[in-house]
Structures are given as C-alpha cells and as structure tokens.
SETI-48631 format. One record per atom (N, C-alpha, C): x, y, z; residue number from 1. Coordinates in steps of 0.05 Angstrom, whole numbers, plus 5000, padded with zeros to 4 digits. Example, Ala and Ser with C-alpha at 12.3 -4.5 7.8 and 13.67 -1.06 7.14 Angstrom:
<nodes>
c1/c2/c3/num
5264/4886/5156/1
5246/4910/5156/1
5264/4934/5156/1
5257/4955/5142/2
5273/4979/5143/2
5258/5001/5157/2
</nodes>
This chain:
<nodes>
c1/c2/c3/num
5064/5284/4877/1
5045/5273/4858/1
5017/5280/4868/1
5000/5287/4850/2
4973/5294/4857/2
4953/5277/4841/2
4931/5271/4855/3
4908/5258/4842/3
4885/5278/4845/3
4862/5270/4838/4
4839/5287/4841/4
4835/5296/4870/4
4838/5278/4889/5
4833/5285/4917/5
4857/5283/4935/5
4880/5273/4925/6
4903/5268/4943/6
4928/5281/4933/6
4945/5288/4952/7
4973/5295/4946/7
4990/5274/4960/7
5009/5263/4945/8
5028/5243/4956/8
5055/5256/4954/8
5069/5256/4977/9
5096/5266/4978/9
5113/5248/4997/9
5140/5248/4993/10
5156/5230/5010/10
5151/5236/5040/10
5151/5214/5056/11
5149/5217/5085/11
5175/5230/5095/11
5172/5247/5115/12
5195/5260/5128/12
5193/5258/5158/12
5214/5265/5172/13
5216/5262/5201/13
5192/5276/5215/13
5182/5298/5204/14
5160/5312/5217/14
5134/5297/5215/14
5133/5274/5200/15
5109/5257/5198/15
5108/5236/5220/15
5129/5234/5237/16
5130/5213/5257/16
5106/5213/5275/16
5097/5236/5285/17
5073/5236/5303/17
5049/5225/5289/17
5045/5232/5263/18
5022/5222/5248/18
5025/5192/5244/18
5049/5183/5238/19
5054/5154/5234/19
5047/5139/5260/19
5056/5149/5283/20
5051/5136/5308/20
5021/5135/5314/20
5007/5157/5308/21
4978/5157/5312/21
4964/5136/5295/21
4972/5135/5270/22
4961/5115/5251/22
4966/5087/5261/22
4991/5081/5269/23
4999/5054/5277/23
4989/5047/5305/23
4979/5066/5319/24
4968/5061/5346/24
4939/5050/5345/24
4926/5051/5322/25
4899/5042/5319/25
4899/5012/5314/25
4889/4996/5333/26
4890/4967/5330/26
4875/4956/5306/26
4854/4970/5297/27
4840/4962/5273/27
4856/4966/5248/27
4871/4988/5247/28
4889/4993/5224/28
4910/4972/5222/28
4920/4963/5246/29
4942/4944/5247/29
4934/4915/5248/29
4908/4910/5247/30
4897/4883/5251/30
4910/4862/5233/30
4916/4869/5208/31
4928/4850/5189/31
4957/4856/5183/31
4969/4873/5200/32
4996/4883/5193/32
5016/4878/5216/32
5040/4873/5208/33
5061/4868/5228/33
5072/4896/5237/33
5073/4901/5263/34
5083/4927/5272/34
5113/4929/5266/34
5122/4953/5260/35
5150/4959/5256/35
5154/4987/5266/35
5179/4994/5275/36
5184/5021/5284/36
5177/5041/5262/36
5164/5063/5270/37
5154/5082/5250/37
5177/5094/5234/37
5201/5095/5245/38
5224/5107/5231/38
5230/5091/5205/38
5222/5066/5204/39
5226/5049/5181/39
5213/5062/5156/39
5191/5076/5160/40
5175/5087/5139/40
5187/5113/5128/40
5208/5123/5140/41
5220/5148/5131/41
5241/5142/5110/41
5245/5117/5103/42
5263/5110/5081/42
5250/5112/5055/42
5264/5110/5033/43
5254/5113/5006/43
5230/5096/5000/43
5212/5107/4984/44
5189/5092/4974/44
5163/5098/4989/44
5164/5110/5012/45
5139/5116/5027/45
5131/5144/5024/45
5104/5148/5019/46
5093/5174/5014/46
5070/5181/5033/46
5071/5205/5045/47
5049/5214/5061/47
5026/5221/5042/47
5002/5215/5050/48
4978/5222/5034/48
4962/5243/5049/48
4958/5265/5035/49
4942/5287/5046/49
4918/5292/5028/49
4896/5298/5040/50
4872/5305/5026/50
4875/5333/5014/50
4871/5336/4988/51
4875/5362/4975/51
4857/5384/4987/51
4832/5377/4991/52
4812/5397/4999/52
4818/5408/5027/52
4826/5391/5046/53
4829/5399/5074/53
4858/5400/5083/53
4876/5386/5069/54
4904/5383/5078/54
4907/5362/5100/54
4886/5348/5106/55
4887/5328/5128/55
4905/5305/5120/55
4921/5295/5139/56
4940/5273/5136/56
4923/5247/5138/56
4923/5232/5116/57
4905/5208/5115/57
4920/5182/5120/57
4946/5181/5115/58
4961/5156/5118/58
4984/5156/5099/58
4993/5133/5091/59
5016/5131/5073/59
5011/5110/5051/59
5027/5114/5030/60
5028/5095/5007/60
5057/5088/5003/60
5062/5065/4992/61
5089/5056/4986/61
5091/5047/4957/61
5113/5056/4945/62
5121/5045/4919/62
5151/5042/4920/62
5160/5018/4922/63
5189/5013/4927/63
5200/4993/4907/63
5224/4998/4898/64
5238/4980/4880/64
5244/4954/4894/64
5232/4932/4884/65
5236/4906/4896/65
5257/4889/4881/65
5269/4901/4860/66
5289/4887/4845/66
5278/4872/4821/66
5295/4866/4802/67
5287/4851/4778/67
5264/4862/4763/67
5260/4888/4764/68
5238/4901/4749/68
5212/4902/4764/68
5211/4890/4788/69
5187/4890/4805/69
5187/4915/4823/69
5163/4926/4826/70
5159/4949/4845/70
5137/4941/4864/70
5142/4945/4890/71
5122/4936/4910/71
5104/4959/4917/71
5078/4953/4918/72
5057/4972/4925/72
5046/4966/4953/72
5042/4987/4969/73
5030/4983/4995/73
5016/5009/5004/73
5000/5007/5025/74
4986/5031/5035/74
4976/5025/5063/74
4971/5046/5077/75
4959/5045/5104/75
4945/5071/5109/75
4919/5070/5114/76
4903/5094/5118/76
4888/5093/5144/76
4882/5117/5155/77
4866/5119/5179/77
4839/5106/5174/77
4828/5094/5194/78
4803/5079/5192/78
4780/5096/5181/78
4779/5122/5189/79
4757/5139/5179/79
4759/5145/5149/79
4781/5136/5136/80
4784/5139/5107/80
4775/5114/5092/80
4772/5092/5106/81
4765/5067/5093/81
4738/5070/5079/81
4735/5058/5056/82
4710/5059/5041/82
4706/5084/5025/82
4725/5103/5026/83
4722/5128/5012/83
4734/5129/4984/83
4748/5107/4977/84
4762/5106/4951/84
4790/5117/4951/84
4799/5128/4974/85
4826/5139/4975/85
4847/5118/4970/85
4844/5094/4981/86
4864/5073/4976/86
4866/5066/4947/86
4844/5063/4934/87
4844/5057/4905/87
4856/5080/4889/87
4848/5104/4896/88
4858/5127/4881/88
4888/5131/4883/88
4898/5129/4908/89
4927/5131/4911/89
4943/5108/4900/89
4933/5084/4904/90
4947/5060/4893/90
4947/5060/4863/90
4925/5068/4851/91
4923/5069/4821/91
4943/5089/4810/91
4946/5112/4824/92
4965/5132/4815/92
4994/5121/4817/92
5000/5106/4838/93
5027/5095/4840/93
5032/5073/4821/93
5012/5057/4814/94
5015/5037/4793/94
5022/5050/4767/94
5008/5071/4760/95
5014/5086/4735/95
5042/5098/4736/95
5049/5109/4759/96
5076/5121/4762/96
5098/5099/4759/96
5093/5076/4770/97
5112/5054/4768/97
5118/5047/4739/97
5097/5046/4723/98
5101/5039/4695/98
5111/5062/4677/98
5102/5087/4683/99
5109/5109/4666/99
5135/5123/4674/99
5142/5122/4700/100
5165/5138/4709/100
5188/5121/4721/100
5181/5097/4730/101
5201/5080/4744/101
5212/5057/4727/101
5200/5053/4704/102
5209/5031/4687/102
5201/5003/4698/102
5181/5002/4714/103
5172/4976/4725/103
5164/4957/4703/103
5171/4932/4707/104
5161/4911/4690/104
5137/4897/4702/104
5135/4900/4729/105
5113/4888/4744/105
5109/4903/4770/105
5084/4907/4778/106
5078/4917/4805/106
5066/4894/4821/106
5077/4891/4845/107
5068/4869/4862/107
5058/4880/4889/107
5041/4864/4902/108
5031/4872/4929/108
5023/4846/4943/108
5026/4847/4969/109
5017/4824/4986/109
5000/4834/5009/109
4982/4816/5017/110
4966/4822/5041/110
4957/4795/5052/110
4946/4795/5076/111
4936/4771/5088/111
4911/4762/5072/111
4908/4736/5069/112
4885/4725/5055/112
4859/4736/5066/112
4857/4739/5092/113
4833/4748/5105/113
4828/4778/5103/113
4847/4793/5092/114
4844/4822/5089/114
4829/4828/5063/114
4803/4824/5063/115
4787/4826/5039/115
4785/4855/5029/115
4786/4874/5047/116
4786/4902/5038/116
4810/4909/5021/116
4834/4902/5030/117
4858/4907/5014/117
4858/4891/4988/117
4848/4867/4989/118
4847/4851/4965/118
4829/4864/4944/118
4807/4876/4952/119
4789/4890/4933/119
4803/4914/4921/119
4818/4929/4938/120
4832/4952/4928/120
4852/4944/4907/120
4868/4923/4912/121
4888/4914/4893/121
4875/4906/4866/121
4852/4892/4868/122
4838/4884/4844/122
4827/4909/4828/122
4817/4929/4843/123
4808/4953/4830/123
4830/4968/4816/123
4855/4965/4825/124
4879/4978/4813/124
4889/4962/4790/124
4877/4939/4784/125
4885/4923/4761/125
4903/4899/4768/125
4911/4897/4793/126
4928/4875/4801/126
4911/4849/4802/126
4924/4827/4796/127
4909/4801/4796/127
4922/4782/4816/127
4906/4765/4827/128
4915/4745/4846/128
4936/4727/4831/128
4958/4722/4845/129
4979/4704/4834/129
4980/4678/4849/129
4982/4680/4876/130
4985/4656/4892/130
4980/4662/4922/130
4976/4641/4937/131
4975/4642/4966/131
5000/4629/4977/131
5013/4642/4996/132
5037/4631/5009/132
5032/4629/5039/132
5045/4609/5050/133
5042/4605/5079/133
5070/4609/5091/133
5072/4629/5108/134
5098/4636/5120/134
5098/4627/5149/134
5122/4622/5159/135
5126/4614/5186/135
5132/4638/5203/135
5113/4647/5219/136
5116/4671/5236/136
5121/4663/5265/136
5139/4677/5278/137
5144/4672/5307/137
5120/4678/5324/137
5107/4700/5317/138
5083/4709/5332/138
5061/4716/5311/138
5048/4696/5301/139
5029/4701/5278/139
5005/4718/5287/139
4996/4734/5268/140
4972/4750/5272/140
4948/4732/5268/140
4925/4739/5281/141
4901/4724/5276/141
4894/4724/5246/141
4888/4700/5235/142
4883/4697/5207/142
4907/4687/5191/142
4930/4687/5203/143
4955/4679/5189/143
4953/4650/5179/143
4937/4634/5193/144
4935/4606/5184/144
4923/4603/5156/144
4911/4625/5146/145
4899/4624/5119/145
4920/4634/5098/145
4943/4642/5107/146
4964/4650/5089/146
4963/4679/5080/146
4982/4686/5064/147
4984/4713/5051/147
4979/4709/5021/147
4968/4729/5009/148
4963/4728/4980/148
4981/4748/4966/148
4991/4740/4943/149
5007/4758/4926/149
4990/4766/4902/149
4991/4791/4895/150
4977/4802/4872/150
4998/4815/4854/150
4994/4816/4828/151
5013/4829/4810/151
4999/4839/4785/151
5013/4858/4772/152
5004/4868/4746/152
5029/4873/4730/152
5031/4860/4706/153
5054/4863/4689/153
5051/4888/4672/153
5073/4898/4662/154
5073/4921/4643/154
5055/4914/4619/154
5057/4890/4608/155
5041/4883/4585/155
5011/4884/4592/155
5004/4873/4615/156
4975/4874/4623/156
4966/4903/4626/156
4983/4919/4639/157
4976/4947/4644/157
4972/4962/4617/157
4991/4958/4598/158
4989/4971/4573/158
4965/4963/4556/158
4956/4938/4560/159
4934/4928/4544/159
4907/4934/4557/159
4907/4945/4581/160
4881/4950/4595/160
4868/4975/4585/160
</nodes>
C-alpha cells in the first residue's frame, strides 16, 4: 500500500533489526508495553518506509479484532514525530479497513497521557469512546490516568 510519502508492506523477519532499534528508544516506548519484537512479525503489522529515501520509519498495525472491529496502531522513530507520517499512514489504514477489509468499526487505544497519539487518532477521524482503568502488574508512568479508547464506525466514515 502506498500513500503520498509512505509505502506500507507486511513486516518480515529481515525487519527484526529495525524493530529492535525502534523498540530500544525509551522515548518511543514511554507509553507502550514492551513485547518481543517477533510478535510484530504476525499478521496485521506493516513496515513503513519513506518513498523518497526508502528509510525505515517504523510500523503500523491493522488487525482483525473480531465482530467487525479492526484495531489500528503505529509506532514510529522519534525523528519522524510531528512530520504527519503517523496521520498519513493511519488514515490510509482506516480507509483500507473500510474499503477492503469489510470493517464495521476501527478502534484504537492509547494511554490517556499520550496526547500525541490521541491527536493522530482524532485527525484520522476516530472519536473518543471511553477511559478504562486496567490493573497492570508493572504499570507504566501515567497508567493511573487510564487508557482511552477511540473508534470510528463505518457509518461515521461514510458520512464524513
């Protein structure tokens, strides 16, 4: 899948070094739970490359969450923040979810304190649904404020 500035393609084993480099940045992982990078080689995760340079920027996720819901996620290198790449890639995946995957709803979650990701979700058309408080064994800083769920229904997307 291509956008104006990005190419998204499924993550593969040769992306492991890039994944490890991305996940080694404490600022990138500040609001995220660490997981073995091999987890991201399963279906739904896409490497993001910059069209102009071919540079590996991070990853996007669009995964079937069941019952017509598709989950959206992303993680980009810090030097990509504020460039519009997250919004551009996420918007493309929202469109793909509704036009090619038969999604009835696209959902995403982030920590309440992750204002940057919340802005990206809103720019993609998702709307705040609720705040949830989860019980974590080893909570990340800010977890006491909960996680927020955002969503966009097919009907909302079609009428936008």
